[in-house]
N, C-alpha and C positions, 0 to 999 in steps of 0.2 A: 153168846157163842160160844165152844172151847179155844186153847190156844191152837189144837190141829185142827177145826175146824176153818179157825180165819186161815193157819197157811194155807189148805188144801183151795179156799176159795181164792188168794190172792195167787197161788199156782194154776188159775182152770186157765184163763190164758196161755199160756208157755206149752199146759199139757195139753190144750186143742193144736196148737203147730205142731208138736210134737206128731200129734199123734197123724195130724195132717203129711207131714212128711216123713216119716216113720215106712212107707209102703216107698219107696226113694232111695232113702239112707241107708236101709236095711241090706238090700246086694253089691252094694258104694261100701260098704264096713263089713264086708265078707272080704271081701279082693283089698282094701286096705292092712286087712287086721291078718292077711297072710304076705308081706311085702316083708322080705326079709334082707338086712344091709349084707355087704362083705365090704373090703375090704384088700391091700394088697400094695405093692409098690412096685413102680414102674425108674427100670434103670437104666437112665441115659447115656452112651460114652463123655459127653464130654457137656458142664453146664456150662449155660446161659439161656441157650432154649427151652417155651416153653414148650410139656409134655403134656398130648393130647388123651385123652386115654379111653375107649368107644364099647360099648356092651355092643357087641353087632347078636339081632337076634336072625335064625334061617327062616326062609320064607322059598315060596312058589317060585319066587321072580331073583331069588336071589338074596344075600342077607342083607335086612336093611337095619342101620343103626333105632338102637333101642335108647340110650342116652350117651352124656356124657361128659366126662371133667375133668379139669384140670387139674392138674398133678401136682401140688407142694411140693417147699426149697423140697422136702426130701424125699419127693418121688412117689408120696402116698393117693393113693385115690380111693376112692365109696362110693356105692352103690350101694341104691334099697330102686329092689326087683320082686319079682314072682319068683317065686322056685321053678327052675326048669334049668333046662341046660343053654349057653350063653358062649360065645366066642367072645373074643377079648384083644382088642385093636387097640397100636400106641405108638403116635409117631414124636418127632422130635420138629418140634413149629415153627422152624426156624426163620420162616420171612412174616410171620406172623400173622397169614392167610385162612388159618386155618382150614387149610383142604395140606395133606398128603401127595407132597412133592416125590418126583423120583429119588432127588440126591437125600431124603429127610431122613437118618435109620427110624427104625421102623424096628414089631416085634409083633409077634402073631401067639395066642391063647387060647385057651377054652376051659370051663369052670362048666359046670353042676351046683348048682343052689339047691341047698338043702331047704327042703321046710321044717321051721320048728317054733318054739312060744315066742307072742310076744316083748319078753323078758330077755330074751338067748341074746347074750356078746356079735359082735357082724361073725360070718363067718371071714375066717381067713385064705387069704390065695396066696400060692406062692409070687415069685418074681416077676416079672417081663424085663429084658435083655435088652435092650435098644443095639442093633445095629444098621450098616450101610446095605442096603441090598434088601435087605430084608422083604420076601412079599406081604402083606395084604392086600388088602381089596381095598377098591377106590372109597375114598375119606372124604365127601364133600362137606365139614362140621360149620361153615357158612349159611348155611340157611336148613339149617336142621332143627324138624321139628316132631311130633310123634311118627309121623311119617318122612323122614326125608326127600328133598328133593325140593326142584327151584322156586314152588308157588305156597311153601311153608315157608311163615313166616320167622324168622331169627327171635332169639326168644333175648336177646340184647338189643335193643333200639329201630323200631319197628318207629315209626312216627306216625301218632295219631293224634284224635282231639279231641276235648272232653268229653261233646254229646255224639262219642264214639256209639251203637248200643250195644258192645259190646259192656258199658259201664253203666247198664239199663237195670233197674230194681229186680225185674226178668232175673236174668243171666246174676246178676247179688245175690239170691235168692238161692239160686243153681249149690251154688258156690259153699252153700252149709246144708243140700239136702243128696247134693249130686256131685262132689269135689273133685274126683277121676273126669270125670267128664267134663269138668268147669274149664279141669287143669288141661283136655286137650282142648279144648275147642274154644278156648277164649283170654285164663290167666297162667300165671307161675312165668313170668314173662314184664323185664321193664323198659316198659315203653317210653320215645320220649314226644314234646312237644311240636320237635322240631331237630332239620339233622343238625348234628353235633359239634361244638366251633370251641376248636380246639384254645383259644381262651378266655373259657367262660368255666366259672368252676362248677360242678352237675348239686343241683339240691337234692337228692333222692325225695318220698312223698312214700308212709308207708299207712292203707289206711284200715282200720277195725273192722271188727266182727260185723259183717253184715255192710262193712263200707264197700268205694268204690272211689279213684284218683277222680270224678267227680264232686269227693266229698273238701278237698283242698283248692275248690276251684279260688276263696279271698285270698288265697299267701299262696297262688301260682299269680292271681292279677296282679299282687302286691311287687315280686320281685324284678330289684332291677334287673333287665334282659341283658343288659350292656355286662355286666359283670357275672352273672348265674344266669341258670337254665335247668331249666326243673324238669328230671325223670321222674316214675311215677313206678310202683310196682305194683299188680294186680297180681292175685291169690284166694284164692277159694278159702270163704272164713274156716268148711269143717274140717281139715287136715287139719293133723295135732299139729303145736306149732314148731315142735322141731324137725318136724318135715319142709314147713313152710320160711323158718331159716334158713335151714340147709340150699330151698332154691335159691332167697334173698341174698346170699354167702353168695353161692356161687355164680350169679347173674354181677353180682359187688366187681366176683372177683375177673369172671369173663371183657367186662369192659375195662379195666383196670389193662389188663391181657392187649385187647382188642385194639382200642382206645386212646392205652396212654396216657390215661386219666392215673395220676396215684394221691387224690387228694378231692374228698367227699363230703358235701352236711346229708345229715339221714337226719326228718320229723317228721315223726312220729306219729298219729292219735290212739288214741283206746290199746284196743289191743295189740295193734298194731307196733305199740313200744314192745309190747314180752317178745313180739315178732325178731324187732328190729335189735332188745337187745340181746337175742339166743343167736339171730347170726356171727353180732358181734366178736362173738366167743369163741363159735365155733373156725370162725376166722382163724382168732390164739390158736385155736387148740394147735393144726393146722400150720404153722409158724408162719404166718402171711402177715403185713404188718395191716394197720390197725384201719389201713386208707380213709377210716370217716376223725374228723374232725371238729364240728361242735356233733352233739348230740343232742335231740328237740326233740323231748314229750308231752302230749300234752292231754291228759285228761288217763295214763295209764292204771287201769289196777292191778300196783303188783301185787297182794295181799289174797287176786282174785275173787270174787264175784263174795265179799264176804259176807258182804250182808243179802243178797237176794237170798233171800228165802224158796221163793214161787222156782228159779233155777236150779237149787240144791234140790229142793223135792221131783224137779224137776228129772233131772241125772237119775236119777233114786231110783224110781219108775219107769220106766219110759224104755219102754224094749228096745231101741236103736238109736242111740248119742252120738251128736258128731261128737271125734278124738279131740277137736276144738272145746269143746262143751271141759268135759275133763281135767285137761293141762289145766282152763280156768277158775275153777274147788279151791276153796282159798288150804292150803298142805299141799298142793300135791308135788309128785318129785320132780315135774317141769318148775313150777313159783320157787321150791323153797333152792333148785341148783342155781336158778339167778340168782335170787338175791343173796345164795354165801358167795359166789366172784365178782373179783371185783372188773373194775372194769380196763380194758387192754389201754397200757399206757403211752397218755397223746390224745385223747378222747376226753370232752369236752361236756358234761352231761347241765341240763337244762331241763329240770322237769318243774312242769308248766300243769295246769287242776282249778279246777272252774268249783263253785262251792252254794250255786243256785238249785238249789234241787230241792226236797220235804219229798222226795218219792215213800210211798207207804210203803212200800215191796224192801227196803234197804232202810235196816238201825241202824243209828245218827243220823249226822249231819254225812250229807251226799252232790249229787254235780245229775240227781235223777237217774243218773243209769250207775254208778258204782261211788263204795262208799267211799270217807275222807281218810280215813284211817286205811284201807283200800290205797288211796293212789296215792299219802303219804306214811306210805311201809320203810321206816328206820334203817333198814338195810342196805336201804333205796339211794333213798333223801337223802345221809347222811355223806354218801361219794359227792350228790352234784355239786360244781360249781356255783347255781342259784336257783332257789325253791321261789316260786312266783303263782302267787294265787289269786281268780279272776274271781265277780262275778258274776259267771257265766253257768248255762249245763249244760250237760252233757255234748250237744252235738255244735248250739252257739260259740263254744269256745272255739273253733275252727276260724269264726268269720270279725268274731273281734276286737275293733279298731286300740285296742290298747296291744291282745296279741298279735295282731301286726307290725303294732311299731313295736314292739321284742326282741319278732325277729327278724328286722330289719336290720337293727342293730346289731345283735349277735351273730346275721352273717359279716356283717361288716368289720368284727372283729371287735366290737363294742360293750358293753357290760350292758344288761336289758334297760336302767334304767338307769339317768345323768346318776354320779356322785356315788355309787356305787362300786365295789369292784371286787376284783372272783376269785375266789376263796385261794 
C-alpha cells in the first residue's frame, strides 16, 4: 500500500467520526465564527472595589444579562458576543456580593457590535465613568447563567459529585460537536465537590479533549482534604483554546474576588494544560496576579498533534472541524504564542509525561496519544522546574501511583522525588 493509502487507512476512523459529527458541528461553527470581541474601560470614582461590567440584551421581559466580566486593575473589560445592539452596565461592587446596591457607583452605556472577520482586532468601546446614583437596571450577578435568574447555577462554586450526569460520556461528546449547546447547559463552570472552606487551598483540575472531571477521580481521592479542596473546571472540547482559557481565567478571578482566595494550585491533563497555560498568560496580560503557585501538567502536547497523521488529514478534509482541533495542529498560531511566552513570575511548573505508547498513528516515541517530541517541547520544558516521565499511557498516567505520590509531594511544597531540588 502506498504512503498516501496508509495515511487514508489510518485516518478512516477519524473521518468517520467527523462525518457523524459534522452535521451537528456545522451550524454551531457558523455562530462561533460570527462572534466578535470588544474591549473598553470602566472608570471608578475611587479605587478599591471590584468593578463588574455586564452586557445586557433587550428582550420582551426587559433587559437580561448576556455575560459579565470583572474589570482588571486598570478598569479594562473584554467580551465575546455575536454582532448586535447591546447595553453595558457597570458598578463598583463595594460589598463583594455581585449585586448592584443603591449606594454603589454605576454607569450605563450602549454599543453596536459590528460583524468582522475572524482575525479582526477587538472592537474598542469608549470609557464607562461610574458615578453615584447613576440609573442602571437591577443587576444580580450572583446567580448568573445563560438566562439570569435564581434557578440558574453560578458559574463558580456549584457543588457537585463526580458521577454528576453532566460529566457522562454523551455530554462530553456533545462538547466537541455542539460546544455552544454544551456551554449553555452543562459547562464553562468551576465546580466544587464541597462548599468552600477558607482554611484549605484549592486545587483546580482541568481536563483534556473529550475529558471531564471524572478523569481526575484517582488524584482527587488522594488529596489531603484537611489541607486542600478540589475544584473542577469543565468546558466543551470543541471551543477554541483561547476562548476556553478566557473562561478559566475569568472563573479564577471571580473565585478570587467572591471567596477571597489568593492562592490555588492548577493540575491539568493533556489539552487542558494548553488551556491552563493560556489562562495564566491571559491573567498576566490583564495585570492580574498569577494566583497559581504549583502548575502541574500531565501529558500535554505542547507541540500539538505532531505525529497524528490521521488528525491532520481529517482537519484538512473535513467540511467542519472544531476550532480546538485547528489550535492543536503543529505550528498553529495558538501553540506558537504559548511556546514563546515566559511563565508568569512565581508560577512553578512541573511537567509530567508518559512514554508507554506505541501507537501506529504517531511517528516516534509516544504515550499512545501524543508524541514524546510534542510533550517535551524545548521552549516549554526549559521553563519547568521538574520534568518527569512515567511508564504509562495517555490516560493511565492519571491513575499511576507514582504520579499520585509526586502530586502529594508538590502540593506539600516538597520536590517530587526525595533528594532532588528545584531549579
